[in-house]
N, CA, C and O atoms as a printed pandas DataFrame, in Angstrom:
     atom_number atom_name residue_name chain_id  residue_number  x_coord  y_coord  z_coord
0              1         N          MET        A               1    0.664   -1.191   -0.099
1              2        CA          MET        A               1    0.316   -0.002    0.079
2              3         C          MET        A               1    0.993    1.064    0.189
3              4         O          MET        A               1    1.799    1.260    1.099
4              5         N          GLN        A               2    0.638    2.170   -1.082
5              6        CA          GLN        A               2    1.308    3.493   -1.042
6              7         C          GLN        A               2    0.327    4.652   -0.708
7              8         O          GLN        A               2   -0.770    4.866   -1.223
8              9         N          GLN        A               3    1.043    5.442    0.391
9             10        CA          GLN        A               3   -0.186    7.504   -0.287
10            11         C          GLN        A               3    0.701    8.044    0.101
11            12         O          GLN        A               3    1.821    7.810    0.553
12            13         N          THR        A               4    0.064    8.847   -0.129
13            14        CA          THR        A               4    1.036    9.879   -1.087
14            15         C          THR        A               4   -0.094   11.334   -0.695
15            16         O          THR        A               4   -1.314   11.230   -0.817
16            17         N          LYS        A               5    0.662   12.759   -0.178
17            18        CA          LYS        A               5   -0.062   13.588   -0.734
18            19         C          LYS        A               5    0.183   14.675   -2.007
19            20         O          LYS        A               5    1.284   15.195   -2.189
20            21         N          VAL        A               6   -0.870   14.919   -2.774
21            22        CA          VAL        A               6   -0.451   15.603   -4.021
22            23         C          VAL        A               6   -0.293   16.717   -3.653
23            24         O          VAL        A               6   -1.028   17.411   -2.951
24            25         N          VAL        A               7    1.014   17.020   -4.269
25            26        CA          VAL        A               7    0.879   18.732   -3.947
26            27         C          VAL        A               7    1.700   19.580   -5.583
27            28         O          VAL        A               7    2.690   19.268   -6.245
28            29         N          PHE        A               8    1.146   20.204   -5.653
29            30        CA          PHE        A               8    1.689   20.692   -7.353
30            31         C          PHE        A               8    2.465   22.172   -7.089
31            32         O          PHE        A               8    2.187   23.340   -6.818
32            33         N          LYS        A               9    3.692   21.261   -7.372
33            34        CA          LYS        A               9    4.865   22.016   -7.338
34            35         C          LYS        A               9    5.141   22.546   -9.057
35            36         O          LYS        A               9    4.224   22.502   -9.878
36            37         N          THR        A              10    5.938   22.825   -9.257
37            38        CA          THR        A              10    6.268   23.368  -10.274
38            39         C          THR        A              10    7.101   22.358  -11.682
39            40         O          THR        A              10    8.043   21.584  -11.508
40            41         N          ASP        A              11    6.537   22.611  -12.790
41            42        CA          ASP        A              11    7.198   21.116  -14.445
42            43         C          ASP        A              11    6.508   20.281  -13.705
43            44         O          ASP        A              11    5.517   20.620  -13.059
44            45         N          PHE        A              12    7.132   18.751  -13.754
45            46        CA          PHE        A              12    6.850   17.883  -13.810
46            47         C          PHE        A              12    7.655   16.698  -12.855
47            48         O          PHE        A              12    8.860   16.453  -12.923
48            49         N          ASN        A              13    6.750   16.093  -12.031
49            50        CA          ASN        A              13    7.267   14.914  -10.536
50            51         C          ASN        A              13    6.489   13.641  -10.740
51            52         O          ASN        A              13    5.283   13.668  -10.985
52            53         N          VAL        A              14    7.121   12.625  -10.649
53            54        CA          VAL        A              14    6.684   11.769  -10.355
54            55         C          VAL        A              14    6.188   11.703   -8.522
55            56         O          VAL        A              14    7.010   11.985   -7.651
56            57         N          ILE        A              15    4.735   11.286   -8.190
57            58        CA          ILE        A              15    4.702   11.579   -6.965
58            59         C          ILE        A              15    4.927    9.777   -6.339
59            60         O          ILE        A              15    5.449    9.610   -5.237
60            61         N          ALA        A              16    4.485    8.606   -7.156
61            62        CA          ALA        A              16    3.654    7.413   -6.351
62            63         C          ALA        A              16    3.764    6.263   -7.427
63            64         O          ALA        A              16    3.385    6.478   -8.578
64            65         N          GLY        A              17    4.218    5.197   -7.099
65            66        CA          GLY        A              17    4.227    3.939   -7.929
66            67         C          GLY        A              17    4.284    2.612   -7.860
67            68         O          GLY        A              17    4.027    2.289   -6.700
68            69         N          ASN        A              18    4.456    1.849   -8.407
69            70        CA          ASN        A              18    4.894    0.293   -8.622
70            71         C          ASN        A              18    5.386   -0.335   -9.604
71            72         O          ASN        A              18    6.206    0.386  -10.172
72            73         N          ALA        A              19    5.283   -1.335  -10.085
73            74        CA          ALA        A              19    5.923   -2.025  -11.569
74            75         C          ALA        A              19    4.435   -1.613  -12.536
75            76         O          ALA        A              19    4.180   -1.238  -13.680
76            77         N          ARG        A              20    3.672   -1.959  -11.239
77            78        CA          ARG        A              20    2.174   -1.663  -12.366
78            79         C          ARG        A              20    1.629   -0.011  -12.925
79            80         O          ARG        A              20    0.868    0.234  -13.861
80            81         N          SER        A              21    2.149    0.723  -12.218
81            82        CA          SER        A              21    1.471    2.177  -12.758
82            83         C          SER        A              21    1.960    3.477  -12.109
83            84         O          SER        A              21    2.862    3.296  -11.291
84            85         N          GLN        A              22    1.660    4.453  -12.248
85            86        CA          GLN        A              22    2.362    5.845  -12.044
86            87         C          GLN        A              22    1.783    6.370  -11.740
87            88         O          GLN        A              22    0.639    6.181  -12.154
88            89         N          ALA        A              23    1.992    7.438  -10.808
89            90        CA          ALA        A              23    1.537    8.834  -10.992
90            91         C          ALA        A              23    2.313   10.016  -10.596
91            92         O          ALA        A              23    3.121   10.126   -9.673
92            93         N          ALA        A              24    1.835   11.072  -11.654
93            94        CA          ALA        A              24    2.733   12.367  -11.701
94            95         C          ALA        A              24    1.801   13.346  -11.558
95            96         O          ALA        A              24    0.644   13.204  -11.954
96            97         N          VAL        A              25    2.311   14.584  -10.886
97            98        CA          VAL        A              25    2.339   15.938  -10.942
98            99         C          VAL        A              25    2.375   16.743  -12.340
99           100         O          VAL        A              25    2.904   15.997  -13.165
100          101         N          MET        A              26    1.951   18.205  -13.039
101          102        CA          MET        A              26    2.296   18.802  -13.948
102          103         C          MET        A              26    1.774   19.750  -13.630
103          104         O          MET        A              26    0.560   19.823  -13.440
104          105         N          VAL        A              27    2.871   21.027  -13.454
105          106        CA          VAL        A              27    2.048   22.425  -13.549
106          107         C          VAL        A              27    3.154   23.320  -14.639
107          108         O          VAL        A              27    4.344   23.552  -14.427
108          109         N          LEU        A              28    2.422   23.678  -15.716
109          110        CA          LEU        A              28    2.454   24.488  -16.813
110          111         C          LEU        A              28    2.145   25.553  -16.577
111          112         O          LEU        A              28    0.926   25.727  -16.570
112          113         N          PRO        A              29    3.350   27.233  -16.162
113          114        CA          PRO        A              29    3.007   28.241  -16.215
114          115         C          PRO        A              29    1.892   28.100  -17.482
115          116         O          PRO        A              29    1.585   27.154  -18.208
116          117         N          PRO        A              30    1.390   29.645  -17.382
117          118        CA          PRO        A              30    0.689   30.539  -18.711
118          119         C          PRO        A              30    1.006   30.680  -20.031
119          120         O          PRO        A              30    0.548   31.820  -20.114
120          121         N          GLY        A              31    1.375   30.481  -21.034
121          122        CA          GLY        A              31    1.338   30.105  -21.793
122          123         C          GLY        A              31    3.057   28.556  -22.423
123          124         O          GLY        A              31    3.681   28.487  -23.482
124          125         N          GLU        A              32    3.110   28.065  -21.696
125          126        CA          GLU        A              32    3.905   27.071  -21.470
126          127         C          GLU        A              32    3.195   26.446  -22.305
127          128         O          GLU        A              32    2.142   26.871  -22.780
128          129         N          SER        A              33    4.053   24.698  -22.708
129          130        CA          SER        A              33    3.252   23.682  -23.177
130          131         C          SER        A              33    4.599   22.772  -22.399
131          132         O          SER        A              33    5.479   23.157  -21.630
132          133         N          GLU        A              34    4.256   21.230  -23.069
133          134        CA          GLU        A              34    4.574   20.444  -22.740
134          135         C          GLU        A              34    4.062   19.213  -23.915
135          136         O          GLU        A              34    2.923   18.885  -24.249
136          137         N          GLY        A              35    5.759   18.571  -24.488
137          138        CA          GLY        A              35    4.994   17.548  -25.714
138          139         C          GLY        A              35    5.195   18.518  -26.707
139          140         O          GLY        A              35    5.451   19.718  -26.798
140          141         N          GLY        A              36    4.919   17.253  -27.624
141          142        CA          GLY        A              36    4.480   17.974  -29.375
142          143         C          GLY        A              36    4.160   17.495  -30.233
143          144         O          GLY        A              36    2.988   17.124  -30.171
144          145         N          THR        A              37    4.990   17.146  -31.693
145          146        CA          THR        A              37    4.721   16.057  -32.601
146          147         C          THR        A              37    4.589   15.243  -32.221
147          148         O          THR        A              37    3.651   14.507  -31.914
148          149         N          GLY        A              38    6.092   15.276  -32.171
149          150        CA          GLY        A              38    6.688   13.907  -31.758
150          151         C          GLY        A              38    6.902   12.678  -29.876
151          152         O          GLY        A              38    7.437   11.635  -29.500
152          153         N          ASN        A              39    6.000   13.877  -29.313
153          154        CA          ASN        A              39    6.055   13.271  -28.170
154          155         C          ASN        A              39    4.784   11.660  -27.940
155          156         O          ASN        A              39    3.725   11.519  -28.551
156          157         N          ARG        A              40    5.431   10.599  -26.803
157          158        CA          ARG        A              40    4.966    9.952  -27.156
158          159         C          ARG        A              40    4.653    8.607  -26.237
159          160         O          ARG        A              40    5.572    7.788  -26.248
160          161         N          HIS        A              41    3.888    8.378  -25.714
161          162        CA          HIS        A              41    4.640    6.865  -24.486
162          163         C          HIS        A              41    4.242    5.650  -25.280
163          164         O          HIS        A              41    3.051    5.395  -25.097
164          165         N          LYS        A              42    4.729    4.972  -25.946
165          166        CA          LYS        A              42    5.065    3.763  -27.129
166          167         C          LYS        A              42    4.641    2.784  -26.221
167          168         O          LYS        A              42    4.149    1.835  -26.831
168          169         N          GLY        A              43    4.636    2.601  -24.707
169          170        CA          GLY        A              43    4.447    1.601  -23.709
170          171         C          GLY        A              43    3.274    1.894  -22.708
171          172         O          GLY        A              43    3.236    1.288  -21.637
172          173         N          SER        A              44    2.521    2.620  -22.972
173          174        CA          SER        A              44    1.756    3.474  -21.981
174          175         C          SER        A              44    0.362    4.169  -22.055
175          176         O          SER        A              44    0.057    5.105  -22.794
176          177         N          ASP        A              45   -0.321    3.610  -21.262
177          178        CA          ASP        A              45   -1.713    4.805  -21.200
178          179         C          ASP        A              45   -1.014    6.021  -20.637
179          180         O          ASP        A              45    0.206    5.871  -20.565
180          181         N          GLN        A              46   -1.410    7.023  -20.278
181          182        CA          GLN        A              46   -1.433    8.392  -19.445
182          183         C          GLN        A              46   -3.414    8.767  -19.756
183          184         O          GLN        A              46   -4.261    8.797  -20.648
184          185         N          TRP        A              47   -3.208    8.995  -18.176
185          186        CA          TRP        A              47   -4.979    9.098  -17.761
186          187         C          TRP        A              47   -4.790   10.861  -17.171
187          188         O          TRP        A              47   -4.313   11.084  -16.058
188          189         N          LEU        A              48   -5.213   11.921  -18.047
189          190        CA          LEU        A              48   -4.512   13.088  -17.545
190          191         C          LEU        A              48   -5.419   14.086  -16.902
191          192         O          LEU        A              48   -5.474   15.002  -17.722
192          193         N          TYR        A              49   -6.221   14.426  -15.785
193          194        CA          TYR        A              49   -7.216   15.180  -14.359
194          195         C          TYR        A              49   -6.305   16.013  -14.384
195          196         O          TYR        A              49   -5.132   15.787  -14.086
196          197         N          VAL        A              50   -7.012   17.602  -14.936
197          198        CA          VAL        A              50   -6.872   18.743  -14.778
198          199         C          VAL        A              50   -7.967   19.202  -13.421
199          200         O          VAL        A              50   -9.189   19.070  -13.356
200          201         N          ALA        A              51   -6.913   19.830  -12.317
201          202        CA          ALA        A              51   -7.222   20.336  -10.971
202          203         C          ALA        A              51   -7.147   21.304  -11.124
203          204         O          ALA        A              51   -7.143   21.666   -9.947
204          205         N          SER        A              52   -7.040   22.538  -11.902
205          206        CA          SER        A              52   -6.829   23.759  -12.050
206          207         C          SER        A              52   -6.251   24.207  -13.323
207          208         O          SER        A              52   -5.485   23.446  -13.915
208          209         N          GLY        A              53   -6.567   25.482  -13.860
209          210        CA          GLY        A              53   -6.453   26.212  -14.490
210          211         C          GLY        A              53   -7.095   25.955  -16.034
211          212         O          GLY        A              53   -8.292   25.678  -15.962
212          213         N          GLU        A              54   -6.346   25.996  -17.987
213          214        CA          GLU        A              54   -7.634   25.920  -18.444
214          215         C          GLU        A              54   -6.009   25.311  -19.811
215          216         O          GLU        A              54   -4.867   25.592  -19.447
216          217         N          GLY        A              55   -6.157   24.730  -20.874
217          218        CA          GLY        A              55   -6.251   24.633  -21.106
218          219         C          GLY        A              55   -6.460   23.355  -23.080
219          220         O          GLY        A              55   -7.427   23.117  -23.804
220          221         N          SER        A              56   -5.032   22.955  -23.123
221          222        CA          SER        A              56   -5.833   22.236  -24.481
222          223         C          SER        A              56   -4.793   21.035  -24.352
223          224         O          SER        A              56   -3.756   20.823  -23.724
224          225         N          ALA        A              57   -5.475   20.460  -25.125
225          226        CA          ALA        A              57   -4.806   19.252  -25.708
226          227         C          ALA        A              57   -4.970   18.805  -27.130
227          228         O          ALA        A              57   -6.049   18.659  -27.703
228          229         N          THR        A              58   -3.462   18.550  -27.769
229          230        CA          THR        A              58   -3.715   18.136  -29.516
230          231         C          THR        A              58   -2.758   16.649  -29.186
231          232         O          THR        A              58   -1.616   16.543  -28.740
232          233         N          ILE        A              59   -3.796   15.554  -29.631
233          234        CA          ILE        A              59   -3.757   14.509  -29.590
234          235         C          ILE        A              59   -3.957   14.123  -31.240
235          236         O          ILE        A              59   -5.059   14.262  -31.770
236          237         N          LYS        A              60   -2.596   13.549  -32.105
237          238        CA          LYS        A              60   -3.139   12.517  -32.850
238          239         C          LYS        A              60   -3.276   14.103  -33.935
239          240         O          LYS        A              60   -3.671   13.990  -35.095
240          241         N          GLY        A              61   -2.963   15.239  -33.456
241          242        CA          GLY        A              61   -3.517   16.489  -34.260
242          243         C          GLY        A              61   -4.343   17.344  -34.171
243          244         O          GLY        A              61   -4.304   18.459  -34.690
244          245         N          HIS        A              62   -5.611   16.647  -33.140
245          246        CA          HIS        A              62   -6.892   17.004  -32.882
246          247         C          HIS        A              62   -7.158   17.969  -31.588
247          248         O          HIS        A              62   -6.700   17.443  -30.573
248          249         N          ALA        A              63   -7.588   18.858  -31.418
249          250        CA          ALA        A              63   -7.487   19.528  -29.964
250          251         C          ALA        A              63   -8.441   19.704  -29.587
251          252         O          ALA        A              63   -9.453   20.121  -30.151
252          253         N          HIS        A              64   -8.188   19.299  -28.183
253          254        CA          HIS        A              64   -9.186   19.400  -27.422
254          255         C          HIS        A              64   -9.751   20.182  -25.933
255          256         O          HIS        A              64   -9.644   19.395  -24.992
256          257         N          LYS        A              65  -10.123   21.068  -25.663
257          258        CA          LYS        A              65   -9.821   21.952  -24.530
258          259         C          LYS        A              65   -9.963   20.706  -23.020
259          260         O          LYS        A              65  -10.458   19.610  -22.757
260          261         N          LEU        A              66   -8.942   22.089  -22.207
261          262        CA          LEU        A              66   -8.578   20.938  -20.603
262          263         C          LEU        A              66   -9.468   22.011  -19.847
263          264         O          LEU        A              66   -9.279   23.124  -20.339
264          265         N          HIS        A              67  -10.071   22.018  -19.157
265          266        CA          HIS        A              67  -11.261   22.657  -17.984
266          267         C          HIS        A              67  -10.966   21.925  -16.266
267          268         O          HIS        A              67  -10.700   20.724  -16.245
268          269         N          PRO        A              68  -11.006   22.427  -15.374
269          270        CA          PRO        A              68  -10.809   21.927  -14.213
270          271         C          PRO        A              68  -11.935   20.713  -14.030
271          272         O          PRO        A              68  -13.131   20.896  -14.257
272          273         N          GLY        A              69  -11.413   19.535  -13.616
273          274        CA          GLY        A              69  -12.264   18.504  -13.735
274          275         C          GLY        A              69  -12.312   17.337  -15.079
275          276         O          GLY        A              69  -12.738   16.195  -14.903
276          277         N          THR        A              70  -11.877   17.763  -16.233
277          278        CA          THR        A              70  -11.938   17.500  -17.589
278          279         C          THR        A              70  -11.004   16.037  -17.200
279          280         O          THR        A              70  -10.208   16.199  -16.276
280          281         N          LEU        A              71  -11.032   15.055  -17.641
281          282        CA          LEU        A              71  -10.172   13.379  -17.082
282          283         C          LEU        A              71   -9.756   12.969  -19.164
283          284         O          LEU        A              71  -10.529   12.418  -19.948
284          285         N          LEU        A              72   -8.774   13.328  -19.372
285          286        CA          LEU        A              72   -8.597   12.324  -20.786
286          287         C          LEU        A              72   -7.956   11.498  -20.806
287          288         O          LEU        A              72   -7.002   11.461  -20.029
288          289         N          LEU        A              73   -8.179   10.558  -21.631
289          290        CA          LEU        A              73   -7.182    9.600  -21.651
290          291         C          LEU        A              73   -6.324    9.426  -23.137
291          292         O          LEU        A              73   -6.850    9.352  -24.247
292          293         N          ILE        A              74   -5.114    9.390  -22.889
293          294        CA          ILE        A              74   -3.928    9.106  -24.498
294          295         C          ILE        A              74   -3.540    8.326  -24.122
295          296         O          ILE        A              74   -2.947    8.150  -23.058
296          297         N          GLU        A              75   -3.960    7.235  -25.466
297          298        CA          GLU        A              75   -3.614    6.271  -25.622
298          299         C          GLU        A              75   -2.264    5.906  -25.757
299          300         O          GLU        A              75   -1.669    6.744  -26.434
300          301         N          HIS        A              76   -1.742    5.234  -25.482
301          302        CA          HIS        A              76   -0.003    4.218  -25.425
302          303         C          HIS        A              76    0.012    4.563  -26.928
303          304         O          HIS        A              76   -1.025    4.371  -27.562
304          305         N          GLY        A              77    1.112    5.060  -27.558
305          306        CA          GLY        A              77    1.102    5.100  -29.152
306          307         C          GLY        A              77    0.675    6.795  -29.385
307          308         O          GLY        A              77    1.502    7.072  -30.253
308          309         N          GLU        A              78    0.295    7.425  -29.267
309          310        CA          GLU        A              78   -0.452    8.830  -29.143
310          311         C          GLU        A              78    0.245    9.879  -29.479
311          312         O          GLU        A              78    0.017   10.635  -28.535
312          313         N          THR        A              79    0.818   10.335  -30.065
313          314        CA          THR        A              79    1.377   11.408  -29.675
314          315         C          THR        A              79    0.613   12.922  -29.824
315          316         O          THR        A              79   -0.219   13.286  -30.655
316          317         N          HIS        A              80    1.282   13.723  -28.585
317          318        CA          HIS        A              80    0.599   14.752  -27.962
318          319         C          HIS        A              80    1.586   15.272  -26.945
319          320         O          HIS        A              80    2.588   14.890  -26.340
320          321         N          GLU        A              81    0.222   17.128  -27.138
321          322        CA          GLU        A              81    1.323   17.753  -26.226
322          323         C          GLU        A              81   -0.237   18.679  -25.588
323          324         O          GLU        A              81   -1.247   18.916  -26.250
324          325         N          ILE        A              82   -0.065   18.922  -24.640
325          326        CA          ILE        A              82   -0.175   19.839  -23.987
326          327         C          ILE        A              82   -0.058   21.134  -23.935
327          328         O          ILE        A              82    1.041   21.596  -24.243
328          329         N          LYS        A              83   -1.346   22.237  -23.461
329          330        CA          LYS        A              83   -0.663   23.723  -23.340
330          331         C          LYS        A              83   -1.409   24.396  -22.435
331          332         O          LYS        A              83   -2.593   24.119  -22.247
332          333         N          ASN        A              84   -0.740   25.396  -21.756
333          334        CA          ASN        A              84   -1.532   26.038  -21.121
334          335         C          ASN        A              84   -2.144   27.161  -21.639
335          336         O          ASN        A              84   -1.259   28.011  -21.737
336          337         N          THR        A              85   -3.674   27.812  -22.195
337          338        CA          THR        A              85   -3.882   28.329  -22.937
338          339         C          THR        A              85   -4.784   30.029  -22.128
339          340         O          THR        A              85   -5.263   31.033  -22.654
340          341         N          GLY        A              86   -4.610   29.512  -20.475
341          342        CA          GLY        A              86   -5.443   29.909  -19.369
342          343         C          GLY        A              86   -4.121   31.663  -18.953
343          344         O          GLY        A              86   -3.073   32.066  -19.457
344          345         N          ASP        A              87   -4.758   32.004  -18.153
345          346        CA          ASP        A              87   -4.108   32.838  -17.494
346          347         C          ASP        A              87   -3.388   32.454  -15.544
347          348         O          ASP        A              87   -2.771   33.236  -14.821
348          349         N          VAL        A              88   -3.699   31.377  -15.326
349          350        CA          VAL        A              88   -3.167   30.720  -14.178
350          351         C          VAL        A              88   -2.123   29.522  -14.706
351          352         O          VAL        A              88   -2.113   29.236  -15.903
352          353         N          PRO        A              89   -1.249   28.838  -13.762
353          354        CA          PRO        A              89   -0.698   27.723  -13.723
354          355         C          PRO        A              89   -2.253   26.556  -13.788
355          356         O          PRO        A              89   -3.220   26.429  -13.037
356          357         N          LEU        A              90   -1.807   25.831  -15.168
357          358        CA          LEU        A              90   -2.589   24.815  -15.519
358          359         C          LEU        A              90   -1.574   23.220  -14.543
359          360         O          LEU        A              90   -0.511   22.622  -14.710
360          361         N          GLU        A              91   -2.639   23.168  -13.652
361          362        CA          GLU        A              91   -2.032   21.872  -12.849
362          363         C          GLU        A              91   -2.856   20.500  -13.283
363          364         O          GLU        A              91   -4.069   20.346  -13.137
364          365         N          THR        A              92   -1.695   19.295  -13.992
365          366        CA          THR        A              92   -2.865   18.077  -13.897
366          367         C          THR        A              92   -1.778   16.722  -13.209
367          368         O          THR        A              92   -0.580   16.545  -12.985
368          369         N          LEU        A              93   -3.286   15.855  -13.052
369          370        CA          LEU        A              93   -2.677   14.704  -12.232
370          371         C          LEU        A              93   -2.895   13.711  -13.336
371          372         O          LEU        A              93   -3.918   13.590  -14.010
372          373         N          ASN        A              94   -1.823   13.041  -13.420
373          374        CA          ASN        A              94   -1.165   11.932  -14.614
374          375         C          ASN        A              94   -1.110   10.785  -13.546
375          376         O          ASN        A              94   -0.689   10.692  -12.393
376          377         N          PHE        A              95   -1.951    9.647  -14.780
377          378        CA          PHE        A              95   -1.493    8.320  -14.750
378          379         C          PHE        A              95   -1.228    7.413  -15.068
379          380         O          PHE        A              95   -2.137    6.733  -15.545
380          381         N          TYR        A              96    0.072    6.857  -15.020
381          382        CA          TYR        A              96    0.511    5.462  -16.827
382          383         C          TYR        A              96    0.079    4.800  -16.094
383          384         O          TYR        A              96   -0.176    4.846  -14.890
384          385         N          VAL        A              97   -0.068    3.757  -17.294
385          386        CA          VAL        A              97   -0.454    2.351  -16.480
386          387         C          VAL        A              97   -0.123    1.680  -18.105
387          388         O          VAL        A              97   -0.924    1.944  -19.001
388          389         N          PRO        A              98    0.929    0.931  -18.360
389          390        CA          PRO        A              98    2.316    0.340  -16.767
390          391         C          PRO        A              98    2.936    1.908  -17.054
391          392         O          PRO        A              98    2.867    2.747  -17.952
392          393         N          PRO        A              99    3.406    1.804  -16.086
393          394        CA          PRO        A              99    4.515    2.987  -15.366
394          395         C          PRO        A              99    5.285    3.425  -16.915
395          396         O          PRO        A              99    5.558    2.616  -17.802
396          397         N          ALA        A             100    5.596    5.243  -16.966
397          398        CA          ALA        A             100    5.822    5.396  -18.341
398          399         C          ALA        A             100    7.718    6.344  -17.782
399          400         O          ALA        A             100    8.512    6.764  -18.623
400          401         N          TYR        A             101    7.918    6.418  -16.423
401          402        CA          TYR        A             101    8.691    6.941  -16.353
402          403         C          TYR        A             101    9.969    6.741  -14.973
403          404         O          TYR        A             101    9.609    6.683  -13.797
404          405         N          ALA        A             102   11.561    6.651  -15.424
405          406        CA          ALA        A             102   11.706    5.828  -14.352
406          407         C          ALA        A             102   12.215    7.155  -13.275
407          408         O          ALA        A             102   11.899    8.341  -13.369
408          409         N          GLU        A             103   13.139    6.467  -12.201
409          410        CA          GLU        A             103   13.131    7.092  -11.098
410          411         C          GLU        A             103   13.468    8.965  -11.060
411          412         O          GLU        A             103   13.102    9.951  -10.421
412          413         N          ASP        A             104   14.186    8.691  -11.942
413          414        CA          ASP        A             104   14.843   10.809  -12.296
414          415         C          ASP        A             104   13.922   10.535  -13.329
415          416         O          ASP        A             104   14.439   10.583  -14.445
416          417         N          GLU        A             105   12.886   10.300  -13.311
417          418        CA          GLU        A             105   11.564   10.775  -14.557
418          419         C          GLU        A             105   12.404   11.181  -16.052
419          420         O          GLU        A             105   12.271   12.299  -16.549
420          421         N          GLU        A             106   12.968   10.490  -16.457
421          422        CA          GLU        A             106   13.540   10.289  -17.464
422          423         C          GLU        A             106   12.384    8.781  -18.469
423          424         O          GLU        A             106   12.008    7.682  -18.063
424          425         N          PRO        A             107   12.191    9.442  -19.734
425          426        CA          PRO        A             107   11.353    8.109  -20.120
426          427         C          PRO        A             107   11.487    6.609  -20.047
427          428         O          PRO        A             107   12.674    6.407  -20.301
428          429         N          LEU        A             108   11.116    5.885  -19.913
429          430        CA          LEU        A             108   11.240    4.780  -19.931
430          431         C          LEU        A             108   11.745    4.124  -21.187
431          432         O          LEU        A             108   11.301    4.851  -22.076
432          433         N          PRO        A             109   12.267    3.381  -21.621
433          434        CA          PRO        A             109   12.590    2.611  -22.859
434          435         C          PRO        A             109   11.099    2.060  -23.528
435          436         O          PRO        A             109   10.383    1.292  -22.886
436          437         N          ALA        A             110   10.723    2.556  -24.914
437          438        CA          ALA        A             110    9.467    2.041  -25.342
438          439         C          ALA        A             110    8.847    0.694  -25.015
439          440         O          ALA        A             110    9.644   -0.205  -25.286
440          441         N          GLY        A             111    7.726    0.258  -24.539
441          442        CA          GLY        A             111    7.150   -0.649  -24.243
442          443         C          GLY        A             111    6.946   -1.033  -25.934
443          444         O          GLY        A             111    7.359   -0.486  -26.956
444          445         N          LYS        A             112    5.986   -2.412  -25.649
445          446        CA          LYS        A             112    5.135   -2.611  -26.947
446          447         C          LYS        A             112    4.205   -2.027  -27.422
447          448         O          LYS        A             112    3.326   -1.930  -26.567
448          449         N          PRO        A             113    3.879   -1.505  -28.496
449          450        CA          PRO        A             113    3.011   -0.535  -29.072
450          451         C          PRO        A             113    1.373   -1.054  -29.038
451          452         O          PRO        A             113    0.488   -0.332  -29.497
Protein backbone atom coordinates (compact mmCIF):
# COMPACT_ATOMS: atom_id res chain seq x y z
CA MET A 1 0.00 0.00 0.00
CA GLN A 2 1.22 3.47 -0.86
CA GLN A 3 -0.18 6.83 0.14
CA THR A 4 1.05 10.27 -0.80
CA LYS A 5 -0.19 13.83 -0.69
CA VAL A 6 -0.75 15.43 -4.08
CA VAL A 7 1.17 18.70 -4.11
CA PHE A 8 1.39 20.73 -7.29
CA LYS A 9 4.92 22.11 -7.52
CA THR A 10 6.53 23.54 -10.61
CA ASP A 11 7.29 21.40 -13.65
CA PHE A 12 6.74 17.60 -13.67
CA ASN A 13 7.15 15.23 -10.73
CA VAL A 14 6.49 11.50 -10.39
CA ILE A 15 4.85 11.21 -6.96
CA ALA A 16 4.04 7.48 -6.59
CA GLY A 17 4.10 4.19 -8.40
CA ASN A 18 4.89 0.52 -8.54
CA ALA A 19 5.77 -1.98 -11.26
CA ARG A 20 2.28 -1.72 -12.83
CA SER A 21 1.33 1.99 -12.66
CA GLN A 22 2.58 5.45 -11.85
CA ALA A 23 1.23 8.85 -10.76
CA ALA A 24 2.73 12.27 -11.53
CA VAL A 25 1.82 15.93 -11.23
CA MET A 26 2.49 18.51 -13.93
CA VAL A 27 2.30 22.28 -13.61
CA LEU A 28 2.51 24.43 -16.74
CA PRO A 29 2.81 28.22 -16.38
CA PRO A 30 0.57 30.41 -18.59
CA GLY A 31 1.61 30.17 -22.23
CA GLU A 32 3.84 27.12 -21.71
CA SER A 33 3.44 23.68 -23.29
CA GLU A 34 4.77 20.16 -22.84
CA GLY A 35 5.17 17.51 -25.52
CA GLY A 36 4.77 18.03 -29.23
CA THR A 37 4.42 16.20 -32.52
CA GLY A 38 6.94 13.52 -31.54
CA ASN A 39 5.88 13.11 -27.90
CA ARG A 40 4.27 9.78 -27.12
CA HIS A 41 4.39 6.99 -24.60
CA LYS A 42 4.80 3.98 -26.83
CA GLY A 43 4.19 1.46 -24.05
CA SER A 44 1.92 3.35 -21.61
CA ASP A 45 -1.58 4.77 -21.50
CA GLN A 46 -1.77 8.19 -19.82
CA TRP A 47 -4.79 9.39 -17.87
CA LEU A 48 -4.68 13.18 -17.42
CA TYR A 49 -6.95 14.91 -14.87
CA VAL A 50 -7.14 18.71 -14.79
CA ALA A 51 -7.14 19.95 -11.20
CA SER A 52 -7.00 23.68 -12.06
CA GLY A 53 -6.36 26.03 -14.94
CA GLU A 54 -7.34 26.06 -18.60
CA GLY A 55 -5.61 24.56 -21.57
CA SER A 56 -5.71 22.40 -24.65
CA ALA A 57 -4.52 18.92 -25.47
CA THR A 58 -3.56 18.18 -29.05
CA ILE A 59 -3.79 14.43 -29.55
CA LYS A 60 -2.93 12.94 -32.94
CA GLY A 61 -3.34 16.45 -34.41
CA HIS A 62 -6.81 17.16 -32.91
CA ALA A 63 -7.26 19.84 -30.23
CA HIS A 64 -9.36 19.22 -27.10
CA LYS A 65 -10.17 21.89 -24.50
CA LEU A 66 -9.06 21.32 -20.92
CA HIS A 67 -10.95 22.71 -17.92
CA PRO A 68 -10.95 21.83 -14.21
CA GLY A 69 -12.53 18.40 -13.81
CA THR A 70 -11.58 17.18 -17.31
CA LEU A 71 -10.38 13.56 -17.41
CA LEU A 72 -8.61 12.59 -20.62
CA LEU A 73 -7.19 9.26 -21.78
CA ILE A 74 -4.16 9.47 -24.04
CA GLU A 75 -3.65 5.95 -25.31
CA HIS A 76 -0.21 4.42 -25.76
CA GLY A 77 1.42 5.53 -28.98
CA GLU A 78 -0.76 8.64 -29.46
CA THR A 79 1.28 11.78 -30.10
CA HIS A 80 0.29 14.60 -27.78
CA GLU A 81 1.00 18.12 -26.56
CA ILE A 82 -0.50 19.87 -23.54
CA LYS A 83 -0.69 23.70 -23.57
CA ASN A 84 -1.71 26.19 -20.92
CA THR A 85 -4.06 28.65 -22.63
CA GLY A 86 -5.14 30.43 -19.45
CA ASP A 87 -3.84 33.12 -17.11
CA VAL A 88 -2.99 30.85 -14.15
CA PRO A 89 -0.90 27.66 -13.89
CA LEU A 90 -2.42 24.53 -15.47
CA GLU A 91 -2.20 21.76 -12.85
CA THR A 92 -2.73 18.15 -13.88
CA LEU A 93 -2.60 14.79 -12.15
CA ASN A 94 -1.41 12.05 -14.51
CA PHE A 95 -1.52 8.26 -14.29
CA TYR A 96 0.60 5.99 -16.49
CA VAL A 97 -0.24 2.32 -17.01
CA PRO A 98 2.29 0.70 -17.10
CA PRO A 99 4.85 3.23 -15.76
CA ALA A 100 6.32 5.60 -18.33
CA TYR A 101 9.16 7.13 -16.29
CA ALA A 102 12.15 5.81 -14.37
CA GLU A 103 12.89 7.08 -10.85
CA ASP A 104 14.91 9.96 -12.31
CA GLU A 105 11.82 10.99 -14.36
CA GLU A 106 13.47 10.10 -17.65
CA PRO A 107 11.16 8.24 -20.07
CA LEU A 108 11.47 4.47 -19.88
CA PRO A 109 12.41 2.52 -23.00
CA ALA A 110 9.45 2.13 -25.32
CA GLY A 111 7.28 -0.89 -24.65
CA LYS A 112 5.22 -2.84 -27.13
CA PRO A 113 2.82 -0.54 -28.99
